[in-house]
BAKE-116988 format. One line per 8 residues: number of its first residue (from 1); their letters; for each residue x negated, y negated, z negated of N, C-alpha, C. Coordinates in steps of 0.02 Angstrom, whole numbers, plus 32768, in hexadecimal, padded with zeros to 4 digits. Example, Ala and Ser with C-alpha at 12.3 -4.5 7.8 and 13.67 -1.06 7.14 Angstrom:
% residues 2
1) as) 7D6C/811C/7E7A/7D99/80E1/7E7A/7D6C/80A5/7E7A | 7D7E/8070/7E9E/7D54/8035/7E9B/7D7B/7FFE/7E76 $
% end
This chain:
% residues 74
1) mlrlrplp) D568/332D/8B5E/D52E/3305/8B6E/D507/32F9/8B2E | D4C5/32FB/8B34/D49A/32F3/8AF9/D493/32A9/8AE9 | D4A0/3298/8AAB/D499/3252/8A96/D468/3250/8A5C | D436/3227/8A64/D404/321E/8A2F/D408/31D7/8A14 | D3FE/31D2/89D4/D3FC/3190/89B5/D3BC/316C/89CB | D3B7/312B/89C6/D37C/3106/89DF/D339/311C/89C1 | D336/3128/8980/D2F6/313A/8962/D2DE/317F/8979 | D307/31B3/8977/D2F0/31F4/8991/D2E0/31F1/89DB $
9) aslalvsm) D306/31CB/8A01/D2FA/31C6/8A48/D2B7/31A4/8A56 | D2A7/316F/8A31/D267/314D/8A3C/D22D/3179/8A25 | D236/319E/89EE/D202/31CC/89D7/D1F6/3204/8A0B | D22D/321D/8A27/D226/3250/8A5B/D202/3234/8A98 | D213/31F7/8AAB/D1F3/31D8/8AE5/D1A9/31CD/8AD9 | D196/31B5/8A9E/D14F/31AB/8A8E/D12B/31EE/8A8C | D14A/3221/8A6F/D12B/3263/8A6C/D120/3280/8AB2 | D152/3278/8ADD/D14B/3291/8B21/D114/326C/8B47 $
17) avgaivii) D10F/322B/8B3C/D0DA/3204/8B5D/D095/321A/8B47 | D08C/3222/8B06/D04C/3239/8AEB/D03D/3280/8B04 | D06F/32AA/8B03/D065/32EF/8B1C/D053/32F0/8B65 | D072/32C5/8B8D/D061/32C3/8BD4/D019/32AD/8BDE | D003/327B/8BB7/CFBE/3264/8BBD/CF8D/329C/8BAA | CF9D/32C1/8B75/CF71/32F8/8B5F/CF70/332F/8B93 | CFA9/3341/8BAE/CFAC/3377/8BE0/CF87/3362/8C20 | CF91/3325/8C36/CF6E/330D/8C72/CF23/330B/8C66 $
25) slaavafi) CF0E/32F6/8C2B/CEC6/32F3/8C1C/CEA8/3339/8C1B | CECA/3368/8BFC/CEB1/33AD/8BFB/CEAF/33CC/8C40 | CEE1/33BD/8C69/CEE2/33D7/8CAD/CEA7/33B9/8CD5 | CE99/3379/8CCC/CE61/335A/8CEF/CE1E/3378/8CD8 | CE18/3383/8C96/CDDA/33A1/8C7C/CDD1/33E8/8C97 | CE07/340C/8CA1/CE03/3450/8CBC/CDF8/344E/8D08 | CE12/341C/8D2A/CE11/341A/8D73/CDCF/33FF/8D8E | CDAE/33D2/8D6A/CD70/33B3/8D83/CD39/33E8/8D8C $
33) plllgaav) CD2D/3415/8D5D/CCFA/3448/8D6A/CD0B/3476/8DA5 | CD4B/3483/8DAF/CD5E/34AB/8DE9/CD4D/3488/8E2A | CD5B/3447/8E2D/CD4A/3421/8E69/CCFE/341E/8E73 | CCD9/3414/8E3D/CC91/3412/8E42/CC75/3456/8E59 | CC90/348C/8E3E/CC7B/34CE/8E53/CC8A/34DB/8E9C | CCC5/34C7/8EB2/CCD6/34CF/8EF9/CCA9/34A6/8F26 | CC96/346A/8F10/CC69/3441/8F37/CC24/3460/8F3B | CC0C/347D/8F04/CBCB/349E/8F05/CBCB/34DB/8F33 $
41) vtawlval) CBFF/3503/8F2E/CC04/353F/8F59/CC08/352A/8FA3 | CC2E/34F7/8FB2/CC33/34DE/8FF6/CBF0/34C5/900F | CBCC/34A0/8FE5/CB8A/3486/8FF9/CB5A/34C0/9006 | CB5B/34F3/8FDD/CB30/352D/8FE8/CB41/3550/902A | CB81/3558/9037/CB95/3578/9076/CB7F/3550/90B3 | CB87/350E/90B0/CB71/34E3/90E7/CB26/34E8/90EF | CB01/34E6/90B8/CAB8/34EB/90BC/CAA2/352E/90D9 | CAC3/3564/90C4/CAB2/35A6/90E0/CAC1/35AB/912A $
49) lllgwagi) CAFA/358F/913E/CB0A/3590/9186/CAD8/3568/91AE | CAC5/352D/9195/CA95/3504/91B9/CA50/3525/91BC | CA3B/3545/9185/C9FB/3568/9185/C9FD/35A4/91B4 | CA35/35C7/91B6/CA3B/35FF/91E5/CA38/35E8/922D | CA5A/35B1/923B/CA59/3595/927F/CA12/357F/9291 | C9F0/355E/9262/C9AB/3548/926F/C97E/3584/927B | C988/35BA/9257/C960/35F7/9261/C96B/3615/92A5 | C9A9/3617/92BB/C9B9/3631/92FE/C999/3606/9333 $
57) ealaaler) C99D/35C4/932B/C97E/3597/935C/C932/35A0/935C | C914/35A9/9321/C8CB/35B3/931E/C8B8/35F4/9341 | C8DF/3629/9337/C8D0/3668/935A/C8D8/3661/93A5 | C909/363B/93BB/C913/3630/9403/C8D8/3608/9420 | C8C0/35D6/93FB/C886/35B0/9412/C848/35DC/9414 | C840/3608/93E3/C807/3636/93E3/C80B/3665/941E | C847/367D/942E/C850/36A9/9467/C83E/3685/94A9 | C854/3647/94B0/C842/3621/94ED/C7F7/3616/94F1 $
65) wvetdprf) C7D7/3609/94B8/C78F/35FE/94B8/C76A/363E/94CB | C780/3677/94B0/C760/36B7/94BF/C769/36C7/9509 | C7A3/36B8/9526/C7B0/36C6/956C/C786/369B/959B | C775/365D/9587/C752/362F/95B4/C707/362C/95A7 | C6EE/3642/956F/C6A8/363E/9560/C682/3675/9585 | C64D/3663/95A9/C628/3695/95D0/C604/36C9/95A4 | C5F7/36BC/9566/C5D5/36ED/953B/C5FF/372B/952F | C641/3725/9537/C66D/375E/952C/C682/3781/956C $
73) kr) C664/376F/95A5/C678/378C/95E5/C647/37C2/95FB | C61F/37DE/95D2/C5EF/3812/95E5/C60F/3855/95EF $
% end
């Protein structure tokens, strides 16, 4: 079994705590841009889908208007 004296054990504990804080901070700094990029891509996809749907609905409304307007029945 590994036995450490109090001073080396406390130094190791402090070093591990500082290292954990640094690693977590670096991971957060690396992860935040990824989340932001994913949110932007998702927003673009939703906007494109909504615009596509609106375009299809507009074409359907145009088709109904052309079918019912007497100017196009010649």
